[in-house]
N, C-alpha and C positions, 0 to 999 in steps of 0.2 A: 733563409735569415730574414730578417724585418729590417726595414730602412733604419728604425729606430734603436736596432741593435749594434749599429757599427758594420763594416765593413769586413768581410771575411778575410782570414788570413792567407789563403789560397784561393784558386779558381773553382774548387769545388770538385765534387765526385758524383757518380750516380748514386740516387736514393730515390725513395717514394715507392708506392703501392704498384703491384704487377699493372701491366696494361690491362685495359678493360674495352669491352666493344660500347660503342655508344649508341643508344637506340633512335634519337633523333638528330636529323642536320636540317639547317635551315636554309632557303635560299631567298635573297633579296636582290631583288629585279623590279624593274617599273619601265613602261614603254616610255614614260616622260623623259626618261635619263638620254633617249634620243633626241629631244627637241635640242639640245645644246649643238650648235652647228654653225660652224664659220661659213663666211661668204669666201666661196673658191675653195681649192684644195688646201689642207691641214691634216696632217700626221694624226692629231686627236680628232677622230671623227666617227659619226655613229656606227660607221661599219665595225668597229671593234667590239661594237656590242652582240652584233650578229656572229662574230667569231667567238666570242666568249660564252655567249648561249648554246652556240654548238659544242664547243668543248666540255661545258656541263652535263650536256646532251651523251658527250662520248663517253663521259666517265661512268663506272658502276657504281651508281648511287642513286636513292632516293631522298627528294627533299621535301620538306614543308615550306610552302611559299609564307613569307612574312611579309605583313601589310606594312607599306612604307608610311613615313609620316614627314614633315617639315620640322627641322631643328627650331628650337625656341630661340629667343634672343638670349635669354639666360645661359643656355647650352653653348652657344657661338661665344657669348662675352668670356667663358672661361678661358679661352685660348686666342681670341681675336680682339684687337682694340674696338673701342666703339666708334671712332672716327672711321677707321676701316669700313665697318659694316655700314655705317652712313653713305660713305662713297660709293660702296656695291650697290647700295639702293638707288642712288640716283644713277648708276649706270644700267637700272634695271630698265628694259623696254628698247633698248636701241643696240645697234651695232656698233663696236668699237674694240678696241686693244689698250687692255690695261698694262702691257709691256711689249717688248718686241716679240713675244711668243705667245702670250695669253689674249685669246678674244673673248669677247661677250656678244651674244645675240640677245633678241628681246626677252628669250626665256631663260637664260643663262644662270641668272642669279636664283631663281626659284627652284630650278634645277639643283644647283649646289646647294643650297638649304635642304632640298627634300632627300640628296644623299647623304647629307651629315646627319641629318635627324634620323634616316632610316637607319644608319649604322649604331645610332645611339640606341635605337629600339631593339637590334640585333642584340646587343650587350644586354639589355634588359632581359630579353627572351633566353640568352645564354646563363645568366646569373640566376633566373628563377629557377629552370630546369639544367642543369647540368648540359651542354650540347656543343654542337660544332657548327659553323656555317659558312657560306659564300657569298660575299657582296659584291654584286656586278654593276659597280658605281661609276658615271661620268659626272662632271670632268672628273679628273684623277686630283688627288689633293695633297700629297707629301710636301711639295714646293711650297705651298701657301705658308706665308710667314704671318706672325701676329699682327702686321699692320700692312701687308702687301700682298699682291697676286703675285704669281711667278711661274715660269715652267708650265704653262697650260692649265696651272691650279689656282682656283679662286678659295675655296675654303678647304682646312684642313680637316678632312672626317677622321681619319686614324685618331688624330689630337683629340676633336670632339669626344669620340667615343670613348678613349681613356680616361680624360678629364671625367666624363660621365660616371665612368664605372668606379671612379674614386669617391663620388658623392653617393654610389650606392652601397658602401661599405668595403670595397676591397681597398688594399692596402699596396698592393705590388702587382702592376700591370707590364708586362714586355710586349714592347712593339719591335718586330724583327722586320727589317728593310731590305731585301733582297732585289729592289730595282735596280737597273744599272746606272742609274743617275742617284747621288745621295740627296735623301731627303732632308735638305737643310732646314726647311720651315719646321717640321716636326721636332729635330733636334734644337732649333732655338726655343721653341715652346716650353720644352721640358728640361732646358739647359741646366737650371737648378733644383730641380725636383728628385728627389730619392724615391718617390712612390711611382715612377715611370722609368723604366730602362729601355733606352735607346739604342738597340744595335744594328748595325750595319754593313753590307759588303757591297762594295760597289766599283765601277771604272774611276781610276784615278790617274793623272789630273783628267778631268773631265767636267763638264757641265754639271753643277753650278759652281765648282769650284773648290767647297768645302769638303771636309770629311777625312782628314788626313788623321795619322795616328795619334797626333797629341790633342785632339779635341776629345776631351774627358768628360766636360761640365765643370760647372764651379760651384762653390758654396757647398751647401748640402747636397747637391746633385753632383759633386765630383767623383767620378768614378762610374756614374750612370749613365753616360754615353760610351760606348764603345765602337770604334770605327775599323773596318778591315779594308783598307784602299787596294784595290787590286789592279795591276798593269793591264792595258789592253792585250787582248789574247788570252785572258783567261779562261780554261776550260773546266771541265767537270771536276778534274781531280785537284785543281787550284781551290775552287769552293770547298769541297769536301775536305781540304787540308784547313781552310779558314773556319769551318764550322767546327771540325773535330778539336782543334787545337784552341780556338778563341770563344765562338759564339756558344757552344753548346756547354763548355764548363762554366762559362759567365751565367749563362741562362740557368743551370741547375743550381749555381752558389745564390743566385737571386731567388729560386723558388717562387717564380711568378703565380698568381692566381687567376690570370686571364693572358692567353697570348693572341695579340692581332699581330698579324703578317701583311706588311705593305707588297703586295705580291704584284710586283711586275714583271712583265716577261720579254723585256727588252734587253736582257742579257744573253738572247738567243742568238745563236751562230747566224740567223737568216734575218735578225732585226736591221733596219736600214740607218736607223739613228746611232748606234754606238759598236763597239768592237771587240766584244766579247763572243767567247765560243762554247756556251752552253749547248748541250742536247737537251731532249724532252725528258730523259732521264733524271738529270740534275733537278729538276724541279718535284718530280716525284719524290727523290732522295732527300732534298731539303725538308720537303712538306711533312715527310714521314719522321723525320728526326726531332722537327718541333711538334708534332703530334704526340710524340713519346713523352717529349718534356711536358706538353699540357696534361698529359694523363699522370705524371708523376706529382705535379704539386698545384695543378688548376682543376683537377675533376675533369678534366677533357675540353675545358673551355679554349675555343680556338677559332679564329676565323681568318680565312683568306679574302684580302680586301684588295680589289683590282687596282693596280695604278697604270704604270705604263705597258708597251708593248704595240707595236706599230706594223709589224709584219703579222697580216690577219691568219695564215697558217702556223706560224710559230706559237700565236696567241692561243688559237684553238686546241693544238696539240699539247702546248704546256700546260696550261690551266687543266685540262682532262688529267695529266698525269699528276699534278699537283693535288688535285681532288682525292684521285684514289689514294696518293701518299697519305693524307691527311685522315682520310676516312677510314681507309684498310690497311695501313701502314704497310704497303707491299710497294717494293721499288728496287730496281736494279741495285746491286752492291758497286759501289766506287771505291777505287784504292787512291787513297789523297796522295799527291804528289808535294813534297816539302819543298816552300818556296820561302826565297828570301823576304818577301813583302810581308809573308803571313808570320814569318820569325818574329819581325818588328812590332807586328800586332800584338804577338803574345806578350812581348816585354811591356810595351805601354798599357796593357790589360792588367798584367801583375802589378805593374808600379802603380797604377789606379787604384786597384782594390786592395793591396796592402799597405799603401802609404810608404813604400821602400824609396 
């Protein structure tokens, strides 16, 4: 359905052409992403890129490298306030903290602009020739708000890319956020937009404190934000329940023309910053299901965009499995476990999408 056609009366059903093989996959990476480095220990560290690169190497995939480029002011101003960008420019070239968790070093602002612009370039490539991609970006981005840094994030790369896709002629972009922390910045940026569907499953209550069931957007964007908060200890079966009863039906009803995944791997049972219990199989399964969605309505356009993930072993193995799930649609089957929390999310999603 098109945002201009009104909301669907149900959560939707499978539709679209048969799955097809994609001949091209892009890899977005650059050694400059390692230059973002804190003084002393910080969980968001350059070693994460080494683990992510190893994970891509472990996957059964061949990639074409995509040349990176910095974001333009025009691209950033679509999602960030001018005064905030001015403040970031003033922070360039020095060591400081923008909030209690979010550091910058002399190169950080340049690196963040490079990450955001490179993801916009990946969107251009996927639109020019329908394809899939993996973006190994640092620093992460989904907590970055229109006018503030937050949660290790300086610029919201996924938001920049989604907004860029709209300028290139797409009408419906879906951002799927499976990071264990709710992507409050992405939600805020597209809170009133029907052209970007934001769907998230995350630990709740937990940092940053947003992402409850009833956060569904406002105005023309009402119903185009869908949250499935999950209690600590959620495992593969709980996430499969969230996907099968909420995320997948909503995505199919929306019929996105591009699927961008805020792919954090901190819901892993190994991760030190959260309390979820996902195995590597869950990341393969989620990526497979989203890949199928992309084949049905987006001509296969889908990208995995690195967000969180702070255990290096879990990051490597989770990304490898997610890449295989996306590109080859192979994953172990997971039996969903019906949970009360997901049942509440189903109710809120139906209410938002039917106006009942």
